[in-house]
N, CA, C and O atoms as a GROMACS GRO file, in nm:
protein
  464
    1ALA      N    1   0.078  -0.121   0.004
    1ALA     CA    2   0.004  -0.001   0.003
    1ALA      C    3   0.092   0.126   0.000
    1ALA      O    4   0.051   0.227  -0.056
    2HIS      N    5   0.201   0.122   0.055
    2HIS     CA    6   0.289   0.236   0.063
    2HIS      C    7   0.339   0.278  -0.074
    2HIS      O    8   0.387   0.390  -0.091
    3LEU      N    9   0.327   0.191  -0.170
    3LEU     CA   10   0.377   0.224  -0.306
    3LEU      C   11   0.271   0.301  -0.396
    3LEU      O   12   0.304   0.353  -0.502
    4TYR      N   13   0.145   0.304  -0.349
    4TYR     CA   14   0.045   0.358  -0.429
    4TYR      C   15  -0.006   0.486  -0.367
    4TYR      O   16  -0.073   0.489  -0.264
    5HIS      N   17   0.031   0.595  -0.439
    5HIS     CA   18  -0.013   0.726  -0.390
    5HIS      C   19  -0.163   0.752  -0.416
    5HIS      O   20  -0.239   0.792  -0.328
    6ASN      N   21  -0.198   0.726  -0.540
    6ASN     CA   22  -0.342   0.736  -0.579
    6ASN      C   23  -0.387   0.605  -0.646
    6ASN      O   24  -0.391   0.595  -0.769
    7PRO      N   25  -0.418   0.512  -0.568
    7PRO     CA   26  -0.460   0.377  -0.625
    7PRO      C   27  -0.590   0.388  -0.696
    7PRO      O   28  -0.674   0.472  -0.663
    8PRO      N   29  -0.610   0.303  -0.795
    8PRO     CA   30  -0.735   0.299  -0.860
    8PRO      C   31  -0.851   0.264  -0.763
    8PRO      O   32  -0.834   0.170  -0.685
    9ILE      N   33  -0.960   0.327  -0.763
    9ILE     CA   34  -1.070   0.294  -0.679
    9ILE      C   35  -1.164   0.193  -0.741
    9ILE      O   36  -1.201   0.212  -0.857
   10PRO      N   37  -1.204   0.094  -0.676
   10PRO     CA   38  -1.298  -0.002  -0.733
   10PRO      C   39  -1.416   0.065  -0.794
   10PRO      O   40  -1.480   0.150  -0.732
   11SER      N   41  -1.443   0.028  -0.914
   11SER     CA   42  -1.565   0.084  -0.985
   11SER      C   43  -1.611  -0.016  -1.086
   11SER      O   44  -1.570  -0.131  -1.082
   12GLU      N   45  -1.700   0.028  -1.180
   12GLU     CA   46  -1.747  -0.055  -1.287
   12GLU      C   47  -1.643  -0.081  -1.386
   12GLU      O   48  -1.653  -0.178  -1.462
   13PHE      N   49  -1.536   0.005  -1.391
   13PHE     CA   50  -1.427  -0.003  -1.486
   13PHE      C   51  -1.305  -0.076  -1.433
   13PHE      O   52  -1.225  -0.127  -1.512
   14THR      N   53  -1.289  -0.082  -1.309
   14THR     CA   54  -1.170  -0.144  -1.253
   14THR      C   55  -1.195  -0.210  -1.119
   14THR      O   56  -1.283  -0.167  -1.044
   15GLU      N   57  -1.123  -0.309  -1.089
   15GLU     CA   58  -1.143  -0.375  -0.963
   15GLU      C   59  -1.057  -0.308  -0.854
   15GLU      O   60  -1.058  -0.352  -0.739
   16GLY      N   61  -0.984  -0.204  -0.889
   16GLY     CA   62  -0.902  -0.133  -0.794
   16GLY      C   63  -0.769  -0.213  -0.770
   16GLY      O   64  -0.726  -0.288  -0.858
   17ILE      N   65  -0.708  -0.198  -0.655
   17ILE     CA   66  -0.586  -0.272  -0.620
   17ILE      C   67  -0.626  -0.399  -0.546
   17ILE      O   68  -0.699  -0.391  -0.448
   18MET      N   69  -0.582  -0.507  -0.588
   18MET     CA   70  -0.608  -0.637  -0.526
   18MET      C   71  -0.511  -0.657  -0.413
   18MET      O   72  -0.398  -0.608  -0.423
   19TYR      N   73  -0.546  -0.725  -0.306
   19TYR     CA   74  -0.459  -0.749  -0.196
   19TYR      C   75  -0.329  -0.815  -0.241
   19TYR      O   76  -0.220  -0.784  -0.192
   20SER      N   77  -0.343  -0.904  -0.334
   20SER     CA   78  -0.222  -0.980  -0.384
   20SER      C   79  -0.132  -0.896  -0.459
   20SER      O   80  -0.022  -0.944  -0.487
   21GLU      N   81  -0.162  -0.775  -0.496
   21GLU     CA   82  -0.079  -0.684  -0.564
   21GLU      C   83   0.001  -0.593  -0.470
   21GLU      O   84   0.094  -0.526  -0.515
   22LEU      N   85  -0.033  -0.591  -0.340
   22LEU     CA   86   0.028  -0.503  -0.244
   22LEU      C   87   0.151  -0.576  -0.182
   22LEU      O   88   0.140  -0.687  -0.130
   23ASP      N   89   0.271  -0.508  -0.190
   23ASP     CA   90   0.382  -0.554  -0.127
   23ASP      C   91   0.382  -0.514   0.017
   23ASP      O   92   0.327  -0.409   0.049
   24PRO      N   93   0.440  -0.591   0.106
   24PRO     CA   94   0.449  -0.548   0.245
   24PRO      C   95   0.531  -0.420   0.262
   24PRO      O   96   0.620  -0.390   0.184
   25ILE      N   97   0.499  -0.348   0.363
   25ILE     CA   98   0.591  -0.223   0.391
   25ILE      C   99   0.725  -0.273   0.439
   25ILE      O  100   0.732  -0.355   0.530
   26PRO      N  101   0.830  -0.225   0.378
   26PRO     CA  102   0.962  -0.267   0.414
   26PRO      C  103   0.993  -0.227   0.564
   26PRO      O  104   0.938  -0.133   0.621
   27PHE      N  105   1.084  -0.308   0.619
   27PHE     CA  106   1.130  -0.276   0.753
   27PHE      C  107   1.214  -0.153   0.751
   27PHE      O  108   1.294  -0.133   0.660
   28PRO      N  109   1.196  -0.065   0.854
   28PRO     CA  110   1.279   0.059   0.846
   28PRO      C  111   1.427   0.029   0.880
   28PRO      O  112   1.460  -0.066   0.950
   29GLN      N  113   1.511   0.117   0.827
   29GLN     CA  114   1.662   0.102   0.860
   29GLN      C  115   1.682   0.138   1.004
   29GLN      O  116   1.609   0.219   1.060
   30PRO      N  117   1.782   0.079   1.062
   30PRO     CA  118   1.807   0.111   1.206
   30PRO      C  119   1.861   0.257   1.216
   30PRO      O  120   1.922   0.311   1.124
   31LEU      N  121   1.833   0.315   1.333
   31LEU     CA  122   1.893   0.444   1.355
   31LEU      C  123   2.042   0.440   1.375
   31LEU      O  124   2.098   0.346   1.433
   32PRO      N  125   2.107   0.545   1.324
   32PRO     CA  126   2.250   0.553   1.358
   32PRO      C  127   2.274   0.568   1.508
   32PRO      O  128   2.180   0.598   1.582
   33GLU      N  129   2.391   0.549   1.553
   33GLU     CA  130   2.419   0.574   1.700
   33GLU      C  131   2.384   0.707   1.740
   33GLU      O  132   2.416   0.804   1.671
   34LEU      N  133   2.315   0.720   1.857
   34LEU     CA  134   2.278   0.851   1.908
   34LEU      C  135   2.398   0.929   1.955
   34LEU      O  136   2.487   0.874   2.021
   35PRO      N  137   2.401   1.059   1.919
   35PRO     CA  138   2.518   1.142   1.969
   35PRO      C  139   2.522   1.144   2.126
   35PRO      O  140   2.421   1.124   2.193
   36ASN      N  141   2.636   1.169   2.176
   36ASN     CA  142   2.660   1.178   2.314
   36ASN      C  143   2.745   1.297   2.350
   36ASN      O  144   2.857   1.284   2.400
   37THR      N  145   2.689   1.417   2.324
   37THR     CA  146   2.768   1.541   2.343
   37THR      C  147   2.758   1.603   2.478
   37THR      O  148   2.842   1.685   2.514
   38GLY      N  149   2.658   1.566   2.554
   38GLY     CA  150   2.630   1.623   2.684
   38GLY      C  151   2.549   1.749   2.670
   38GLY      O  152   2.506   1.806   2.770
   39LYS      N  153   2.526   1.795   2.549
   39LYS     CA  154   2.450   1.920   2.526
   39LYS      C  155   2.301   1.888   2.488
   39LYS      O  156   2.214   1.973   2.506
   40CYS      N  157   2.274   1.771   2.437
   40CYS     CA  158   2.145   1.714   2.404
   40CYS      C  159   2.138   1.570   2.446
   40CYS      O  160   2.229   1.491   2.424
   41PHE      N  161   2.018   1.539   2.512
   41PHE     CA  162   1.996   1.407   2.555
   41PHE      C  163   1.900   1.336   2.465
   41PHE      O  164   1.786   1.380   2.449
   42TRP      N  165   1.943   1.230   2.406
   42TRP     CA  166   1.863   1.153   2.312
   42TRP      C  167   1.803   1.024   2.370
   42TRP      O  168   1.867   0.951   2.446
   43LYS      N  169   1.687   0.999   2.332
   43LYS     CA  170   1.623   0.874   2.379
   43LYS      C  171   1.528   0.819   2.259
   43LYS      O  172   1.454   0.894   2.194
   44PHE      N  173   1.539   0.689   2.239
   44PHE     CA  174   1.461   0.632   2.124
   44PHE      C  175   1.374   0.520   2.181
   44PHE      O  176   1.425   0.430   2.248
   45ASP      N  177   1.246   0.526   2.155
   45ASP     CA  178   1.151   0.417   2.190
   45ASP      C  179   1.135   0.331   2.072
   45ASP      O  180   1.065   0.371   1.978
   46LYS      N  181   1.196   0.210   2.066
   46LYS     CA  182   1.196   0.120   1.950
   46LYS      C  183   1.059   0.071   1.915
   46LYS      O  184   1.030   0.046   1.799
   47ILE      N  185   0.973   0.057   2.017
   47ILE     CA  186   0.835   0.006   1.985
   47ILE      C  187   0.750   0.109   1.916
   47ILE      O  188   0.690   0.084   1.812
   48GLN      N  189   0.746   0.226   1.976
   48GLN     CA  190   0.666   0.339   1.917
   48GLN      C  191   0.737   0.413   1.801
   48GLN      O  192   0.675   0.487   1.725
   49ARG      N  193   0.869   0.390   1.793
   49ARG     CA  194   0.958   0.450   1.690
   49ARG      C  195   0.948   0.607   1.709
   49ARG      O  196   0.925   0.682   1.615
   50VAL      N  197   0.967   0.649   1.834
   50VAL     CA  198   0.969   0.791   1.871
   50VAL      C  199   1.106   0.828   1.924
   50VAL      O  200   1.152   0.768   2.021
   51LEU      N  201   1.174   0.926   1.862
   51LEU     CA  202   1.299   0.975   1.905
   51LEU      C  203   1.278   1.104   1.979
   51LEU      O  204   1.216   1.197   1.928
   52MET      N  205   1.331   1.109   2.100
   52MET     CA  206   1.319   1.227   2.185
   52MET      C  207   1.452   1.302   2.190
   52MET      O  208   1.556   1.241   2.214
   53ALA      N  209   1.448   1.430   2.169
   53ALA     CA  210   1.575   1.510   2.174
   53ALA      C  211   1.559   1.626   2.280
   53ALA      O  212   1.477   1.715   2.257
   54ASP      N  213   1.628   1.627   2.386
   54ASP     CA  214   1.611   1.734   2.492
   54ASP      C  215   1.736   1.819   2.484
   54ASP      O  216   1.845   1.782   2.525
   55PHE      N  217   1.710   1.940   2.426
   55PHE     CA  218   1.818   2.042   2.409
   55PHE      C  219   1.823   2.139   2.533
   55PHE      O  220   1.886   2.244   2.526
   56SER      N  221   1.760   2.104   2.636
   56SER     CA  222   1.757   2.197   2.758
   56SER      C  223   1.891   2.231   2.801
   56SER      O  224   1.915   2.345   2.841
   57SER      N  225   1.989   2.134   2.795
   57SER     CA  226   2.124   2.144   2.840
   57SER      C  227   2.210   2.235   2.741
   57SER      O  228   2.325   2.268   2.772
   58SER      N  229   2.155   2.272   2.629
   58SER     CA  230   2.222   2.353   2.531
   58SER      C  231   2.215   2.504   2.558
   58SER      O  232   2.270   2.584   2.482
   59VAL      N  233   2.147   2.545   2.668
   59VAL     CA  234   2.138   2.678   2.695
   59VAL      C  235   2.256   2.712   2.791
   59VAL      O  236   2.279   2.643   2.890
   60LYS      N  237   2.329   2.820   2.756
   60LYS     CA  238   2.436   2.868   2.844
   60LYS      C  239   2.394   2.940   2.956
   60LYS      O  240   2.274   2.965   2.964
   61SER      N  241   2.474   2.982   3.049
   61SER     CA  242   2.432   3.052   3.172
   61SER      C  243   2.376   3.190   3.140
   61SER      O  244   2.300   3.243   3.222
   62ASN      N  245   2.410   3.254   3.023
   62ASN     CA  246   2.361   3.382   2.983
   62ASN      C  247   2.234   3.371   2.900
   62ASN      O  248   2.197   3.466   2.830
   63ASP      N  249   2.165   3.254   2.907
   63ASP     CA  250   2.039   3.225   2.830
   63ASP      C  251   2.058   3.222   2.680
   63ASP      O  252   1.963   3.235   2.603
   64GLU      N  253   2.179   3.205   2.639
   64GLU     CA  254   2.214   3.196   2.495
   64GLU      C  255   2.206   3.046   2.458
   64GLU      O  256   2.261   2.963   2.530
   65PHE      N  257   2.142   3.013   2.349
   65PHE     CA  258   2.127   2.876   2.301
   65PHE      C  259   2.241   2.843   2.214
   65PHE      O  260   2.267   2.914   2.117
   66ALA      N  261   2.313   2.736   2.243
   66ALA     CA  262   2.420   2.694   2.160
   66ALA      C  263   2.424   2.533   2.138
   66ALA      O  264   2.467   2.453   2.221
   67ILE      N  265   2.378   2.504   2.022
   67ILE     CA  266   2.368   2.363   1.983
   67ILE      C  267   2.497   2.309   1.939
   67ILE      O  268   2.568   2.375   1.864
   68ASP      N  269   2.532   2.192   1.980
   68ASP     CA  270   2.656   2.126   1.938
   68ASP      C  271   2.629   2.085   1.783
   68ASP      O  272   2.522   2.034   1.748
   69PRO      N  273   2.725   2.110   1.705
   69PRO     CA  274   2.716   2.076   1.555
   69PRO      C  275   2.680   1.933   1.537
   69PRO      O  276   2.604   1.900   1.446
   70ARG      N  277   2.732   1.844   1.621
   70ARG     CA  278   2.697   1.701   1.599
   70ARG      C  279   2.550   1.674   1.626
   70ARG      O  280   2.485   1.596   1.557
   71ASP      N  281   2.498   1.743   1.732
   71ASP     CA  282   2.354   1.725   1.764
   71ASP      C  283   2.275   1.781   1.653
   71ASP      O  284   2.179   1.718   1.607
   72GLU      N  285   2.310   1.899   1.607
   72GLU     CA  286   2.233   1.966   1.498
   72GLU      C  287   2.231   1.877   1.373
   72GLU      O  288   2.124   1.851   1.320
   73GLN      N  289   2.346   1.829   1.325
   73GLN     CA  290   2.357   1.732   1.210
   73GLN      C  291   2.263   1.617   1.229
   73GLN      O  292   2.182   1.585   1.143
   74PHE      N  293   2.275   1.554   1.346
   74PHE     CA  294   2.191   1.427   1.368
   74PHE      C  295   2.049   1.465   1.369
   74PHE      O  296   1.970   1.392   1.308
   75PHE      N  297   2.006   1.571   1.430
   75PHE     CA  298   1.870   1.628   1.441
   75PHE      C  299   1.816   1.640   1.298
   75PHE      O  300   1.712   1.583   1.266
   76LEU      N  301   1.886   1.716   1.213
   76LEU     CA  302   1.840   1.740   1.078
   76LEU      C  303   1.834   1.616   0.993
   76LEU      O  304   1.746   1.607   0.908
   77ARG      N  305   1.924   1.517   1.013
   77ARG     CA  306   1.919   1.393   0.940
   77ARG      C  307   1.798   1.313   0.982
   77ARG      O  308   1.739   1.245   0.897
   78MET      N  309   1.755   1.317   1.115
   78MET     CA  310   1.644   1.248   1.162
   78MET      C  311   1.511   1.308   1.119
   78MET      O  312   1.410   1.238   1.112
   79LEU      N  313   1.513   1.444   1.089
   79LEU     CA  314   1.393   1.512   1.037
   79LEU      C  315   1.365   1.456   0.901
   79LEU      O  316   1.248   1.451   0.862
   80GLU      N  317   1.459   1.417   0.828
   80GLU     CA  318   1.434   1.358   0.686
   80GLU      C  319   1.375   1.224   0.683
   80GLU      O  320   1.328   1.178   0.578
   81ARG      N  321   1.374   1.158   0.796
   81ARG     CA  322   1.323   1.023   0.794
   81ARG      C  323   1.175   1.022   0.808
   81ARG      O  324   1.117   1.104   0.879
   82ASN      N  325   1.112   0.927   0.740
   82ASN     CA  326   0.973   0.913   0.747
   82ASN      C  327   0.921   0.795   0.826
   82ASN      O  328   0.803   0.761   0.824
   83ASP      N  329   1.017   0.732   0.896
   83ASP     CA  330   0.983   0.606   0.965
   83ASP      C  331   0.988   0.626   1.120
   83ASP      O  332   0.973   0.531   1.197
   84ILE      N  333   1.010   0.753   1.162
   84ILE     CA  334   1.018   0.782   1.305
   84ILE      C  335   0.942   0.917   1.331
   84ILE      O  336   0.922   1.000   1.242
   85THR      N  337   0.903   0.932   1.459
   85THR     CA  338   0.852   1.058   1.496
   85THR      C  339   0.958   1.125   1.581
   85THR      O  340   1.007   1.061   1.674
   86LEU      N  341   0.996   1.248   1.556
   86LEU     CA  342   1.099   1.317   1.621
   86LEU      C  343   1.031   1.423   1.716
   86LEU      O  344   0.954   1.505   1.667
   87VAL      N  345   1.056   1.423   1.844
   87VAL     CA  346   1.004   1.519   1.934
   87VAL      C  347   1.122   1.588   2.002
   87VAL      O  348   1.213   1.523   2.053
   88SER      N  349   1.117   1.720   2.001
   88SER     CA  350   1.227   1.797   2.060
   88SER      C  351   1.175   1.884   2.170
   88SER      O  352   1.060   1.928   2.170
   89GLU      N  353   1.260   1.908   2.260
   89GLU     CA  354   1.240   2.002   2.380
   89GLU      C  355   1.361   2.093   2.405
   89GLU      O  356   1.476   2.054   2.388
   90GLY      N  357   1.329   2.214   2.445
   90GLY     CA  358   1.435   2.299   2.481
   90GLY      C  359   1.488   2.388   2.377
   90GLY      O  360   1.586   2.458   2.403
   91PHE      N  361   1.428   2.392   2.256
   91PHE     CA  362   1.469   2.485   2.157
   91PHE      C  363   1.437   2.633   2.187
   91PHE      O  364   1.510   2.726   2.151
   92VAL      N  365   1.325   2.647   2.254
   92VAL     CA  366   1.272   2.784   2.280
   92VAL      C  367   1.272   2.798   2.434
   92VAL      O  368   1.224   2.711   2.506
   93SER      N  369   1.326   2.908   2.480
   93SER     CA  370   1.332   2.939   2.625
   93SER      C  371   1.190   3.004   2.661
   93SER      O  372   1.140   3.090   2.589
   94ALA      N  373   1.134   2.959   2.767
   94ALA     CA  374   1.010   3.012   2.813
   94ALA      C  375   1.020   3.167   2.842
   94ALA      O  376   0.928   3.245   2.821
   95LYS      N  377   1.138   3.202   2.892
   95LYS     CA  378   1.158   3.353   2.920
   95LYS      C  379   1.166   3.433   2.785
   95LYS      O  380   1.131   3.551   2.782
   96ALA      N  381   1.210   3.370   2.677
   96ALA     CA  382   1.233   3.439   2.557
   96ALA      C  383   1.101   3.438   2.470
   96ALA      O  384   1.089   3.513   2.374
   97MET      N  385   1.010   3.354   2.508
   97MET     CA  386   0.888   3.345   2.421
   97MET      C  387   0.782   3.439   2.464
   97MET      O  388   0.743   3.451   2.580
   98ASP      N  389   0.735   3.509   2.356
   98ASP     CA  390   0.634   3.609   2.373
   98ASP      C  391   0.496   3.537   2.374
   98ASP      O  392   0.458   3.475   2.275
   99PRO      N  393   0.419   3.545   2.492
   99PRO     CA  394   0.294   3.474   2.497
   99PRO      C  395   0.185   3.527   2.399
   99PRO      O  396   0.089   3.457   2.365
  100GLU      N  397   0.205   3.651   2.357
  100GLU     CA  398   0.110   3.711   2.254
  100GLU      C  399   0.101   3.636   2.128
  100GLU      O  400  -0.006   3.624   2.070
  101VAL      N  401   0.213   3.584   2.083
  101VAL     CA  402   0.218   3.515   1.948
  101VAL      C  403   0.135   3.385   1.956
  101VAL      O  404   0.100   3.332   1.851
  102TRP      N  405   0.104   3.332   2.069
  102TRP     CA  406   0.027   3.206   2.075
  102TRP      C  407  -0.128   3.231   2.087
  102TRP      O  408  -0.206   3.136   2.089
  103LYS      N  409  -0.167   3.352   2.095
  103LYS     CA  410  -0.311   3.387   2.103
  103LYS      C  411  -0.377   3.371   1.974
  103LYS      O  412  -0.317   3.394   1.868
  104LEU      N  413  -0.509   3.330   1.980
  104LEU     CA  414  -0.580   3.301   1.860
  104LEU      C  415  -0.585   3.432   1.770
  104LEU      O  416  -0.573   3.420   1.648
  105GLN      N  417  -0.603   3.550   1.827
  105GLN     CA  418  -0.618   3.666   1.747
  105GLN      C  419  -0.490   3.692   1.667
  105GLN      O  420  -0.495   3.730   1.550
  106HIS      N  421  -0.372   3.672   1.734
  106HIS     CA  422  -0.247   3.683   1.655
  106HIS      C  423  -0.240   3.584   1.543
  106HIS      O  424  -0.201   3.621   1.432
  107MET      N  425  -0.276   3.460   1.566
  107MET     CA  426  -0.274   3.359   1.458
  107MET      C  427  -0.362   3.397   1.346
  107MET      O  428  -0.326   3.384   1.229
  108GLN      N  429  -0.478   3.444   1.379
  108GLN     CA  430  -0.574   3.488   1.276
  108GLN      C  431  -0.512   3.601   1.193
  108GLN      O  432  -0.522   3.601   1.071
  109ASN      N  433  -0.450   3.694   1.259
  109ASN     CA  434  -0.387   3.808   1.186
  109ASN      C  435  -0.267   3.757   1.097
  109ASN      O  436  -0.245   3.809   0.987
  110VAL      N  437  -0.196   3.662   1.144
  110VAL     CA  438  -0.080   3.615   1.064
  110VAL      C  439  -0.124   3.516   0.963
  110VAL      O  440  -0.076   3.523   0.850
  111LEU      N  441  -0.217   3.419   0.994
  111LEU     CA  442  -0.245   3.310   0.903
  111LEU      C  443  -0.373   3.343   0.818
  111LEU      O  444  -0.392   3.287   0.710
  112GLY      N  445  -0.453   3.427   0.864
  112GLY     CA  446  -0.578   3.450   0.794
  112GLY      C  447  -0.685   3.351   0.846
  112GLY      O  448  -0.684   3.315   0.964
  113GLU      N  449  -0.775   3.308   0.759
  113GLU     CA  450  -0.884   3.226   0.801
  113GLU      C  451  -0.853   3.072   0.790
  113GLU      O  452  -0.921   2.989   0.850
  114GLU      N  453  -0.748   3.039   0.713
  114GLU     CA  454  -0.709   2.898   0.685
  114GLU      C  455  -0.603   2.848   0.778
  114GLU      O  456  -0.494   2.905   0.778
  115TYR      N  457  -0.625   2.749   0.856
  115TYR     CA  458  -0.522   2.689   0.941
  115TYR      C  459  -0.483   2.557   0.883
  115TYR      O  460  -0.566   2.487   0.825
  116TYR      N  461  -0.360   2.522   0.898
  116TYR     CA  462  -0.312   2.398   0.848
  116TYR      C  463  -0.255   2.311   0.954
  116TYR      O  464  -0.210   2.200   0.925
   0.00000   0.00000   0.00000
């Protein structure tokens, strides 16, 4: 089923895709070794296929965010994968976040009437 983007729908003209025509979904490639920089803590749930990245330790004492290049490269490589869910924490400091940008009125002003 993963190979058919717009499969033929059964109708009077076609039977559609038969079960016998569907190849099984291939097994995902294993993840590379998780970086161990001390600036980001990585955890992978093999059953749910969820990769957690906690960047909270990447904040310096002066509240400046400094990501290790190895963590950044790994994070970007994992974003390209379609076989895992990547969840990150610590990219945005609560002190630096303006609560006004999360209000519905601001979203309507920026996005208009269509939300995605």
